[in-house]
N, C-alpha and C positions, 0 to 999 in steps of 0.2 A: 368484156365489153357487151353491152346490150342496147338495143334500139327499140323504142316504141313509137307511137304516133306523134309524140311531142319532141323528144330529144334523144341524144346519144349519151349513154352512161358508160363511164370507164373508170376502173380502179387499178391500183398497182398490185403487186404480189408481195407475199411475205418471205422474208429471208430465213430459210431453214436448211438443215443438212439433208440433201437428197440421197436416199438409199435405193429407191426403186420407183420408177414413174408408172409402172403397170397399174391400171385401174384409176389413176388420178383423174383422167378425163371423164370417166363414167361417174365417179363420185361427185365431181364438179357439176355435171349435168343433173344428176339425181337431186342434189341439194338445191340447185337452182329451181327446178320444177316444183319441188316440195315447197319452197318458199313462195312461189307464185300461187300454188294451190291454197296456201294458208294466208294469202292476200297480204304478204309483207311488201314493203316498198322495194323498188327495183335496186336501189343502192345497197340496201341491207341484204337483199338476196344475193347480189354479186359478192359482197364482202363475206357472207357466210359460205358461199360456194368456194371462194378462194381459200378461206380458212380450212374447209374440209379437205381440199386438195393438198394443202400444205401439211396437214396431219397425215394424210395417206402416203405421201411420197417419203415419209420418214420411216416407213415400215416395209420390209421385204415381202414379196409375194402379192398375189392378186386379191386374196380374201382377207389377209391379216390387215389390221390397222384401219378397218372401216369405221369411221367416226359416228357417234350418235349426237343428238342435239345438245346434250350436256357437255360433251367434249368440245364441240364446235363453239359453244357459248363461252366456255372457259378460255379456250385458245384465243378467240376473238377479243375477249375482255383484256387478257394479259397483253397481247400485241397492240391492241388499240390504245390502251392506256399509255403505254410507253411512247407510241407514235404521237399521240396528242400532246404529251409533255414536251417532246422534242420540238414539235411544230410551234407550240406556244412560245418556247424560249427563243427560237430563231425568228419568228415573226416580229418579236419586240425589238430585234436588232437589225432588221432589214431596212434599208433606206433607198430612196429613188436613185436609180443608176448603178446600183451594186452589181458587180460582176457575178455571173453564175458560178465561176470558180470559187469565189469567196463564200458563197452560200453552201457549196458542197463541202468546203473546209469546215464550216461551222457544223454542218450535219455530222461530218466524220468525228469531230471532237465530242459532240454530244453522244453519239453512238458508243464511243470508247468508254464512256462512263458506265454504260450498261454492260458492255462486253470489253473489259480492259485490254485483252490481247489483240483487239482489232487495230490498235495503234501501232502494233509491231509487224503487221502483215500488209502485203500488197495484193492486188487483184491476181487470182490464180492464173488467169489467161496470160497476163503480163509476165508473171513469174516464170511460166513455161517458155516464153519468148526470150527471156534473159539467159537461158541455159545455152551452153555451147552445143552445137549440133553433134559434133564428134569429139570425144566419145560420150559426153555426158547425157545428151538426150537419147541417144541410141541405147545406152546402158539403162537409162530410166525406163524406157519402153520395155526392154527385156525383163526388168524386175517387175514392172506392172503386170505384164502378161503372166509371168511366173506366179505372182501372188494371186492371180485370178484363175489358177488351175491349169495353165498351159505348161507343157513340158517344153522348155526353151533351150535350143542350142544356138548360142550367139555367134555372129560373124563367121558364116560358113561359105566355103567356096564349093560350088556344085557344078559339075560338068553337064552341059546340055548337048544337044545334037550338033549345034553349030559353034559352041564355044563354052568357056568357063564363066561362071557368074558369081560375083561376090555378093551374097545376100546378108542383110543386117541380122537376120535370125531365121531359124526354122522353128515353128511352133506347132505343137500337136495337142489336140483336146477333143474328146468325144468322138474319136474315130476319124477326125479330120486333121490333115497335116498341111500347114501353110508356109509359103515363102513370105517373109515379112519385109516390106519396104518401109523404112522410117524416113519421114520428111519433116524437117524443122524450118520454121520461118522466124526471123527476128522481129518482123512486123506482124503482130498477132491478128491483124485484120486482113492480111494478104491471103487470098484463097489458094489452096493447093490445086495446081492446074492440071489440064488434060494430059500433059506429057507424063506425069507421074503414074497415072492410071494406065496409059498406053505401055509404058516401060514395064510396069508390074505384070501386065498381061503377057508381054513378049517374053519376059524371063520365065514365067510360069509355063508357057507353051514349049519353050526350048528345053527346059529342065524335064518336063513331062516326056517329051520325045526322047530325051537322053536316057531316061529310066527305061522306056520301052525297048531301047536298043542295047540295054545293059551297060551303059556308060556311067551310071550312078546307081546307088542303092536306095535312093529316097523316093518313095511313092507320094508325090505331092498331089493333093486333091483340090487346093484352092490358093489363090493369091490374096494377100492381106496388105492393106496400106494403113499405117498409123501416123498421124500428123497432129500438130498442135493447133491447126486452124481448120476451117471448113473446106470441103471440096468445092471447086467452082461448079456451076450448074452443068457445064459440058462434061467435066470429069465425073460428076455424080451420075449422069445419064449413062456414060460409057461403062463405069464400074458396075452399075446395076445390070446393064445389058450383058456384060461379060462375066458376071458372077464374082466380082472382086469384093471381098469383105473390107469394109472401111471403118476404122475407129478414129474419130477426130472430135473437134469441138462441136457439141450438140448432135453428134452422129455416132452410132445409131440412137434414135430417140430414147429407147428403153435402157440403154447402157452405154452412154457416151464417155468420152475421156474424163470429163469432170467427175461423173458419177463413179467411175472406176477408181479414180484417185481418192475421192472422199470416203468411199466404202472401206478402203484399206488404210486410210490416213497416210498415203504416200506423197506427202507434200515435198516439193524440191526445196533445197536450201535457199534458192532465190526467192522463196516466199517471205523470207525475213526482210523487212523494209530497211533495217539499219545495217545490213551486211555490206561492207565495202567491197568493191571489185577485186582488190588484191587479196582480201581474206577469202572471198568466194573462190578465187583461183587456187589458193593454197589448199582449201578443203577439197576442191574437185581433183587436184593433182594427187591427193591422197586417197582418191576413190570415194570421197564423201559427197553424195549428191542428194541425200534425203535428210529431212529433219529427224526421222527415226534413227538414222545412223548416228547422229550427234548424241542422242540420248542413250544409246545402247553401248557406246564405247566408253572405256575408262578414260578419265581426264589425262592421266599421265601418258597413256598410249596415244591418245589423240594429239597431245602436245608434241610428242616425239615424231609423229608422222607428218604433222602439218607445220611445225615450227612457229605456230601462232602463240603469242604471249598468253600465259596461263589465265590472267585476269580477263582478257578478251574472250577466251574460250569459255570461261565460267559464265560470263554474261550471255554469250550466244546459246549455250546449252540451256540455261534457265529460261531464256525467251522461247526456245524451241519447245521445251516442256510445257510452257504456258499455252502456246499455240495449239499443240496437240491435245492438251487437256480441254480447251474450250471448243475446239472443232470436233465435237462428238456427234 
C-alpha cells in the first residue's frame, strides 16, 4: 500500500512457496525506492516491490535470492500474464448480483488449469484444524519439531516440586531444552488464549524447581507453545514477558508454523480435499498423518494396516504425490 497527495494505492500479493522471510521487507523497500528514483508510476513500483519480495522469500538466508531488475521483470511478466488471463475470463462471466462465493469458485477453477493439483487440496490452515487434537496433531507437532532439528521425547511425565506433569513433548536444540505444550483448535480463527500461556509457564516453573531439588533429571530452560492458530493479544504479551517460545499461525514471523510445514513438505493427510472422514480415520488409526507417509509406504503394507480398498488407496497415493510434486 502507498499513499500520495492524490490517492491510496493498494495491490495484492503473489502466491509462492515461502522458505524464509528474512530480508523480504528490506528488498521490498529497496525496490520501492529504486522505482520512485527512476520515476516509475506508483502502481508499477508497488507491483515490482511485491514481485521482488516474492522472489526473496523463496530462498533461504538473508543474502541469497536478492533479485535484480531482470529477475523482477521476468517474474512480474509471468505472474501478471496468468493473472490477466484469469481476470479476463472471469470478467466476461460476471453478472449483476452474483455472489462472492460463486466468483471465488470460478477463480479456483481457472487457477486449477495452471496448477492442476490445486483442485485436490484445501487451505492448509483449515487442513490443520481438521486433524484430531490427540494423538494426531500432537504427533504431527512432534514430527515437525524433529524434522527441524529438535531432539524430541514425546509424551513425558515429569515430576515437579509440587506434582507430576504430563507434557506433550520435551524438545532440545542449540543448547536449549523446552517443555512443549501443544494446543489444537477445530475453528482455525479461534485464538489460543491466555490460560494456555499461563499453564505453560506454571509447568515450566514447577518442573524447574523439581530439577533443582533433584526430583527429576531434566534441566528445562524454556517453555514452548505450539498451536494451529494465533495467540490472543493477552496471551502474546504474557508469553513475551515470561520468555515463552511460541510457534503458531504467522508466529514467529521469520519461521511460523506454515513456513515450517512447507520447508519440509510435512502436509497433513487432511490437506487432501477428497479424503472422506472414514478414510481419514482409518489412516490416522494406522499412524498415517502425513502425505509423505502415504507415498513412502508400500501399497500392500498400507492396505493391510488400514483395510482401505486397494483402488481407493491407489487414488489417494497418486493425489498425494501430485500435491507434493507441485508444492515445491
